[in-house]
VEXDREN-2710 file (C-alpha; in Angstrom, 1 decimal):
% VEXDREN-2710
k/r/px/py/pz
1/MET/114.3/145.4/93.0
2/ILE/114.9/141.7/92.5
3/ARG/118.7/142.2/92.2
4/LEU/118.8/144.3/95.3
5/VAL/116.8/141.8/97.4
6/SER/118.9/138.9/96.1
7/LEU/122.2/140.7/96.8
8/VAL/121.3/141.7/100.3
9/SER/119.8/138.3/101.1
10/LEU/122.9/136.5/99.9
11/ARG/125.1/138.8/101.9
12/TYR/123.1/138.0/105.1
13/VAL/123.3/134.3/104.3
14/ARG/127.1/134.4/103.9
15/THR/127.5/136.4/107.1
16/ARG/125.3/133.9/109.0
17/ARG/127.3/131.0/107.6
18/ARG/130.6/132.5/108.7
19/SER/129.2/133.1/112.2
20/GLY/128.1/129.4/112.5
21/GLY/124.5/129.8/111.3
22/SER/121.3/130.7/113.0
23/PRO/119.8/128.1/115.4
24/ALA/116.4/129.6/115.1
25/ALA/116.3/129.3/111.3
26/LEU/117.7/125.8/111.4
27/LEU/115.0/124.8/114.0
28/SER/112.3/126.4/111.9
29/MET/113.5/124.4/108.9
30/LEU/113.6/121.1/110.9
31/GLY/110.1/121.9/112.3
32/VAL/108.8/122.4/108.8
33/ALA/110.4/119.2/107.6
34/LEU/109.1/117.2/110.5
35/GLY/105.6/118.6/110.1
36/VAL/105.5/117.9/106.3
37/THR/106.9/114.4/106.9
38/THR/104.3/113.6/109.6
39/LEU/101.4/114.9/107.7
40/THR/102.4/113.2/104.5
41/VAL/102.7/109.8/106.2
42/VAL/99.5/110.2/108.2
43/LEU/97.5/111.2/105.1
44/GLY/99.1/108.3/103.1
45/VAL/98.0/105.7/105.7
46/MET/94.6/107.3/106.1
47/ASN/94.1/107.3/102.3
48/GLY/95.2/103.7/102.2
49/PHE/92.5/102.6/104.7
50/GLN/89.8/104.9/103.4
51/LEU/90.3/104.3/99.7
52/GLY/90.5/100.6/100.4
53/PHE/87.1/100.7/102.0
54/ILE/85.5/103.0/99.4
55/GLU/86.9/101.0/96.5
56/SER/85.7/97.7/98.0
57/ILE/82.2/99.2/98.3
58/VAL/82.1/100.8/94.9
59/GLU/83.9/98.1/92.9
60/ILE/82.2/95.1/94.5
61/SER/78.9/96.2/95.9
62/SER/77.3/99.4/94.7
63/TYR/79.1/99.9/91.4
64/HIS/79.5/103.4/90.0
65/LEU/75.9/103.6/88.8
66/LEU/73.0/101.2/89.3
67/ALA/70.0/100.6/87.1
68/VAL/67.4/99.4/89.6
69/PRO/63.8/98.3/88.9
70/THR/61.3/101.1/89.7
71/ALA/58.7/100.3/92.3
72/GLY/55.1/99.9/91.2
73/LYS/55.9/98.8/87.6
74/ALA/52.9/97.1/86.1
75/ALA/53.3/93.3/86.0
76/PRO/52.1/91.9/82.7
77/GLN/50.5/88.6/83.3
78/GLY/52.4/88.4/86.6
79/GLY/49.6/87.1/88.7
80/VAL/49.7/86.9/92.5
81/GLY/53.1/87.4/94.0
82/ALA/54.8/88.9/90.9
83/ASP/57.7/91.1/91.8
84/SER/58.5/94.6/90.4
85/THR/59.9/93.2/87.2
86/GLY/56.7/91.4/86.4
87/ARG/58.1/87.9/86.7
88/ALA/56.4/85.2/88.6
89/PRO/58.0/84.1/91.9
90/GLY/59.3/80.9/90.4
91/ALA/60.9/82.5/87.4
92/SER/64.7/82.4/86.9
93/ALA/66.8/85.5/86.9
94/ALA/68.5/84.1/83.8
95/ASP/65.2/84.8/81.9
96/ALA/65.3/88.4/82.8
97/LEU/69.0/88.5/81.9
98/SER/68.3/87.3/78.3
99/ALA/65.4/89.7/78.0
100/GLY/67.6/92.7/79.2
101/GLN/70.4/92.4/76.7
102/ASP/69.0/95.3/74.7
103/LEU/69.0/97.3/77.9
104/ALA/72.6/96.5/78.5
105/THR/73.5/97.4/75.0
106/ARG/71.9/100.8/75.4
107/ILE/73.7/101.5/78.7
108/GLY/77.0/100.3/77.2
109/ALA/76.6/102.8/74.4
110/VAL/76.8/105.8/76.8
111/PRO/80.2/107.5/76.6
112/GLY/82.4/106.7/79.6
113/VAL/80.7/103.4/80.5
114/ARG/83.3/100.7/80.9
115/ALA/81.2/97.6/82.0
116/VAL/77.6/96.6/82.5
117/VAL/77.0/93.7/84.9
118/PRO/73.6/92.2/85.7
119/PHE/73.1/90.8/89.2
120/ALA/70.5/89.9/91.8
121/GLU/70.6/89.8/95.6
122/ARG/68.8/88.2/98.5
123/GLN/69.3/87.6/102.2
124/ALA/69.9/83.9/103.1
125/LEU/71.3/81.6/105.7
126/VAL/74.6/79.8/104.8
127/GLN/75.5/76.6/106.6
128/GLY/78.4/74.2/106.2
129/PRO/78.2/70.4/106.8
130/TYR/79.4/70.8/110.4
131/SER/78.7/74.4/111.4
132/ARG/75.8/76.6/112.5
133/ALA/73.9/78.7/110.0
134/ARG/75.2/82.2/109.4
135/PRO/73.4/85.1/107.6
136/ALA/74.8/86.3/104.4
137/VAL/74.0/88.4/101.3
138/VAL/73.8/86.1/98.3
139/ARG/74.6/87.9/95.0
140/ALA/73.8/86.1/91.8
141/VAL/76.1/87.1/88.9
142/PRO/76.7/86.0/85.4
143/PRO/79.4/83.2/84.9
144/ASP/81.6/85.5/82.9
145/LEU/81.8/88.1/85.7
146/ALA/85.6/88.3/85.4
147/SER/85.6/89.2/81.7
148/ARG/82.6/91.6/82.1
149/ASP/84.2/93.5/85.0
150/PRO/87.9/92.9/85.4
151/SER/88.2/95.5/88.1
152/GLN/85.7/93.7/90.4
153/ALA/87.5/90.4/89.7
154/ALA/90.8/92.1/90.7
155/HIS/89.4/93.3/94.0
156/LEU/88.2/89.8/94.8
157/SER/91.6/88.4/95.4
158/MET/91.3/84.6/95.3
159/VAL/92.8/82.8/98.3
160/GLU/91.8/79.3/97.2
161/GLY/90.2/78.1/94.0
162/SER/89.0/80.5/91.3
163/LEU/86.1/82.8/90.5
164/ASP/84.3/79.9/88.6
165/LEU/80.5/80.2/88.4
166/ALA/80.0/78.3/85.2
167/SER/77.8/75.6/86.9
168/ALA/74.4/76.4/88.5
169/ASP/75.5/74.9/91.8
170/ALA/78.8/76.9/92.1
171/VAL/79.4/79.3/94.9
172/VAL/82.3/81.6/95.8
173/ILE/82.6/82.7/99.4
174/GLY/84.8/85.1/101.5
175/ALA/87.7/84.0/103.5
176/GLU/86.2/84.8/106.9
177/LEU/83.0/83.0/106.0
178/ALA/85.0/80.0/104.9
179/ALA/86.8/80.0/108.2
180/TRP/83.5/80.2/110.1
181/LEU/81.9/77.4/108.0
182/GLY/85.0/75.3/107.9
183/THR/84.7/74.8/104.1
184/GLY/87.0/75.2/101.1
185/PRO/87.0/74.5/97.4
186/GLY/85.2/71.3/96.6
187/ASP/83.1/71.3/99.8
188/THR/79.3/71.5/100.0
189/LEU/77.4/74.2/101.8
190/TYR/73.7/74.9/102.0
191/LEU/71.7/78.0/101.4
192/SER/68.3/78.6/103.0
193/TRP/65.9/81.5/102.2
194/LEU/62.3/82.4/102.2
195/GLY/60.7/81.9/98.8
196/TRP/57.1/82.0/97.4
197/THR/54.8/79.4/95.9
198/ASP/52.9/80.1/92.6
199/ASP/49.9/81.1/94.6
200/GLY/51.8/83.7/96.6
201/ARG/52.3/81.8/99.8
202/PRO/55.7/81.9/101.6
203/GLN/57.8/78.8/101.5
204/ALA/61.2/77.9/102.9
205/ARG/63.7/77.0/100.2
206/ARG/67.0/75.2/100.6
207/THR/69.7/74.2/98.1
208/ALA/73.1/72.6/98.2
209/LEU/76.0/74.3/96.5
210/ARG/79.6/73.4/95.7
211/VAL/82.4/75.8/96.8
212/THR/84.6/76.7/93.8
213/GLY/86.6/79.5/95.3
214/VAL/87.5/81.6/98.4
215/TYR/88.3/85.3/98.1
216/ARG/89.6/88.0/100.3
217/CYS/88.9/91.7/99.5
218/GLY/90.1/93.2/102.8
219/TYR/86.7/94.5/103.8
220/TYR/85.4/92.4/106.6
221/ASP/81.7/92.8/106.0
222/TYR/82.2/91.3/102.5
223/ASP/84.7/88.6/103.5
224/ALA/82.4/87.4/106.2
225/GLY/78.9/87.9/104.6
226/LEU/78.9/88.1/100.8
227/VAL/78.7/85.0/98.6
228/PHE/78.5/84.8/94.8
229/VAL/76.4/82.3/93.0
230/ALA/75.4/81.9/89.4
231/LEU/72.4/83.7/87.9
232/SER/71.3/80.5/86.4
233/GLY/71.2/78.7/89.7
234/PRO/68.2/78.0/92.0
235/ALA/69.3/80.7/94.5
236/ALA/68.4/83.4/91.9
237/GLU/64.9/82.2/91.4
238/GLY/62.3/85.0/91.6
239/LEU/64.8/87.8/92.1
240/PRO/64.6/91.1/90.1
241/VAL/67.7/91.8/88.1
242/THR/69.7/95.0/88.8
243/TRP/72.3/96.3/86.3
244/GLY/75.6/97.5/87.7
245/VAL/77.4/100.1/85.6
246/LYS/81.1/100.8/85.8
247/LEU/82.6/104.0/84.5
248/ALA/86.1/104.8/83.2
249/ASP/86.1/107.5/86.0
250/ARG/83.8/107.0/88.9
251/PHE/84.0/110.7/89.8
252/ALA/82.4/111.4/86.4
253/ASP/79.1/109.9/87.6
254/ARG/77.3/113.2/87.7
255/ARG/78.0/113.6/83.9
256/ALA/77.1/110.0/83.0
257/LEU/74.0/109.8/85.2
258/PRO/71.7/111.9/82.9
259/ALA/72.8/110.0/79.8
260/VAL/72.2/106.6/81.5
261/SER/68.8/107.8/82.8
262/ALA/67.9/108.8/79.2
263/ALA/69.0/105.3/78.0
264/LEU/66.7/103.7/80.6
265/GLU/63.7/105.8/79.8
266/GLY/60.6/103.6/79.4
267/SER/62.4/100.4/80.5
268/GLY/61.1/100.3/84.1
269/TYR/64.5/101.0/85.5
270/ALA/66.0/104.1/87.2
271/ALA/69.6/105.1/87.5
272/GLU/71.3/105.9/90.8
273/SER/74.8/107.0/91.6
274/TRP/77.3/105.4/94.0
275/ARG/77.2/108.6/96.1
276/ALA/73.6/107.7/97.2
277/TYR/74.8/104.5/98.8
278/ASN/76.6/104.5/102.2
279/ARG/76.5/108.3/102.1
280/SER/76.8/108.5/105.9
281/PHE/79.9/106.2/105.9
282/PHE/81.6/108.2/103.2
283/ASP/80.8/111.5/105.0
284/ALA/82.2/110.1/108.2
285/LEU/85.5/109.2/106.5
286/LEU/85.7/112.7/105.0
287/VAL/85.2/114.3/108.4
288/GLU/87.7/112.0/110.0
289/LYS/90.3/113.0/107.4
290/LEU/89.7/116.7/107.7
291/LEU/89.9/116.6/111.5
292/MET/93.2/114.7/111.3
293/LEU/94.5/117.2/108.8
294/ALA/93.6/120.1/111.1
295/LEU/95.1/118.5/114.2
296/VAL/98.4/117.5/112.6
297/GLY/98.4/120.8/110.7
298/ILE/98.7/122.6/114.0
299/ILE/102.4/121.9/113.9
300/PHE/102.6/124.5/111.1
301/VAL/101.1/127.1/113.4
302/VAL/103.9/126.3/115.9
303/VAL/106.5/126.5/113.1
304/GLY/105.0/129.8/111.9
305/PHE/105.4/131.3/115.4
306/ASN/109.0/130.1/115.6
307/THR/109.7/131.6/112.2
308/TYR/108.0/134.8/113.2
309/HIS/110.2/135.3/116.3
310/ALA/113.3/134.3/114.4
311/GLN/112.7/136.8/111.7
312/ARG/111.7/139.5/114.2
313/ARG/115.1/139.0/116.0
314/THR/116.8/139.2/112.6
315/VAL/115.1/142.5/111.8
316/LEU/116.3/143.9/115.2
317/GLU/119.8/142.7/114.6
318/ARG/119.9/144.4/111.2
319/THR/118.5/147.7/112.4
320/GLU/121.6/149.7/111.4
321/ASP/121.7/148.1/107.9
322/ILE/118.0/148.9/107.4
323/ALA/118.6/152.5/108.5
324/VAL/121.5/152.9/106.0
325/LEU/119.5/151.4/103.2
326/LYS/116.5/153.6/104.0
327/ALA/118.7/156.6/104.1
328/LEU/120.0/155.7/100.6
329/GLY/116.4/155.7/99.4
330/VAL/115.5/152.0/99.3
331/PRO/111.7/151.7/99.8
332/PRO/110.5/149.9/102.9
333/ARG/108.6/147.4/100.7
334/GLN/111.9/146.2/99.1
335/LEU/113.5/145.9/102.6
336/GLN/110.6/143.7/103.7
337/TYR/111.1/141.4/100.7
338/ILE/114.7/140.7/102.0
339/PHE/113.4/139.1/105.1
340/VAL/110.4/137.6/103.4
341/SER/112.7/135.8/101.1
342/GLU/114.5/134.3/104.0
343/GLY/111.3/132.9/105.3
344/LEU/110.5/131.6/101.8
345/VAL/113.9/129.8/101.7
346/VAL/113.2/128.2/105.1
347/GLY/109.8/127.0/104.0
348/LEU/111.0/125.7/100.7
349/ALA/114.0/123.8/102.2
350/GLY/111.8/122.3/104.9
351/ALA/109.0/121.4/102.5
352/ILE/111.3/119.7/100.0
353/ALA/113.1/117.7/102.6
354/GLY/109.9/116.8/104.5
355/THR/108.1/115.8/101.3
356/ALA/110.9/113.6/100.1
357/LEU/111.2/111.9/103.5
358/GLY/107.4/111.6/103.9
359/LEU/107.1/109.9/100.5
360/LEU/109.9/107.6/101.3
361/LEU/108.4/106.5/104.7
362/ALA/104.8/106.3/103.3
363/GLY/106.0/104.1/100.4
364/ASN/107.8/101.7/102.8
365/ILE/105.5/102.0/105.8
366/ASN/105.3/98.2/106.4
367/ALA/109.1/97.9/106.4
368/VAL/109.3/100.7/108.9
369/PHE/106.7/99.0/111.2
370/SER/108.5/95.7/110.8
371/GLY/111.8/97.3/111.9
372/VAL/110.1/98.9/114.9
373/GLU/108.5/95.6/115.8
374/ALA/111.8/93.8/115.5
375/VAL/113.6/96.3/117.8
376/VAL/110.8/96.2/120.4
377/ASN/110.6/92.3/120.3
378/ALA/114.4/92.1/120.6
379/ALA/114.3/94.3/123.7
380/LEU/111.3/92.3/125.2
381/GLY/113.2/89.1/124.5
382/LEU/116.3/90.4/126.3
383/VAL/114.1/91.6/129.3
384/SER/112.3/88.2/129.5
385/ARG/115.6/86.3/129.5
386/ILE/117.0/88.4/132.3
387/GLY/113.8/88.2/134.3
388/GLY/113.2/84.5/133.6
389/GLY/109.8/85.1/132.1
390/ASP/108.3/84.4/128.6
391/GLY/108.5/87.3/126.1
392/THR/105.4/88.1/124.2
393/GLY/105.5/89.1/120.6
394/PHE/104.7/92.8/119.9
395/ALA/102.9/94.0/116.8
396/ILE/101.8/97.5/116.0
397/PHE/98.8/96.3/114.0
398/SER/98.2/92.8/115.5
399/PRO/95.9/90.6/113.4
400/THR/94.0/89.7/116.6
401/SER/92.9/93.4/116.9
402/PHE/93.0/94.7/113.4
403/TYR/91.7/93.1/110.2
404/LEU/94.9/93.7/108.3
405/VAL/97.3/91.7/106.2
406/GLU/99.5/94.8/105.8
407/VAL/99.2/98.5/106.4
408/PRO/97.9/100.2/103.2
409/SER/99.4/103.5/102.2
410/ARG/98.5/105.7/99.2
411/VAL/99.8/109.3/98.8
412/LEU/97.7/111.5/96.5
413/PRO/99.9/114.0/94.6
414/ARG/97.5/116.9/95.1
415/GLU/97.5/116.3/98.9
416/ALA/101.3/116.1/99.0
417/PHE/101.5/119.4/97.1
418/PHE/98.9/121.0/99.4
419/VAL/100.9/120.0/102.5
420/ALA/104.1/121.4/101.0
421/PHE/102.3/124.6/100.0
422/LEU/100.9/124.9/103.5
423/ALA/104.4/124.7/105.0
424/ILE/105.8/127.2/102.6
425/PHE/102.9/129.6/103.1
426/SER/103.1/129.4/107.0
427/CYS/106.9/130.3/106.9
428/THR/106.5/133.0/104.3
429/PHE/103.5/134.7/106.0
430/ALA/105.3/134.6/109.4
431/ALA/108.3/136.2/107.8
432/TYR/106.1/138.9/106.2
433/ALA/104.4/139.6/109.5
434/ALA/107.8/140.0/111.2
435/SER/109.2/142.2/108.5
436/ARG/106.5/144.8/108.9
437/ALA/108.5/146.3/111.7
438/VAL/110.9/147.6/109.0
439/SER/108.4/150.4/108.1
440/ARG/108.5/151.7/111.6
441/PHE/112.3/152.4/111.7
442/ARG/113.4/156.0/111.2
443/PRO/116.9/156.3/109.8
444/ALA/117.6/159.6/111.6
445/GLU/116.8/158.2/115.0
446/VAL/118.7/154.9/114.5
447/LEU/121.8/156.5/113.0
448/ARG/121.9/159.3/115.7
449/HIS/122.8/156.7/118.4
450/GLU/125.6/155.1/116.3
END
């Protein structure tokens, strides 16, 4: 059967090539290539944005797992105003850090755990010497954060200075916050927050810190409102310590969560997964991606209809050949495979060409945008010189409207294969639907009119 299908299909291809080719088949192939290219580039750019946001949240803020103090834990000798860890309001988070080393060792012994990082957070007002106060999240971390969690340090791309928190008065701030405050490495800024006295009364606290570094992670909320201080500093006083856990594979959190929870048993801490944080935000990104995939994927429906009508016309053109083959005893199913193979070839050729071009464009998307911007700006400059006006610079992603240094792009192999498979399937199914007309031909009736 395979030899017969291959022989007849090759004969039709040679005949079509001698006659100049089939415009319908060529258009179908171009449509498939265009659809695959478009969908690959769109998914690559969307993945670049979405994974950038998700990784910033997971790697910097929520970690893969969190060991958080459980509410209502008894406070041994805590007195009035003791927090959930049992420490008095004036106690330093560094004390809890030294007391929790055994806890960190137990968590680190769980298979798949890559890093365990203690930290504490509070809301505060940040003010520069010559600026108004601005709200921010103050995160107290150990001075060896970079060695404990290299992935987090890599996401905190330092613009100025370094991630140096060795001294108690050190602070590292985001680039947008630094621009708002007008500060940089070596400058002084002030933190103000609501603390508590030993007898449980609220009291305003204020401390001066020295900027040691300015980072940019690409996520505006963090660049404009997340500062890092030392756990040994005054800004960490009275705060409960949370332990952030990084896994070798963040998608393996469901397997690691029971083991980490078992390691925390009896410690007054409970483990939570990164999926529990910003769930609505992650779900919104997923829905956006699925809707974009469905909308752009409509092009394959159009290509499928084009392939269907092209193959239907081919079947009608080969009516006499089909009648002869049927009269010789060839089963209708084998005759259908002849035309289905043509649709498969169209889909394969278009998918391969479209995937190659899509990967090329997605990998060089910033160069493509720069080329488009250069052409448009050259045209605008020519028009402005002719008209006597001032030409304005054109940018597809202007920094004044988008918080971007460059357009991120990341193509996932499984998504690229899925897009190619979708293109091949649409053409093959359309060819199969068109070839079903073969079974309705009766050799006697067709050959009688010849």
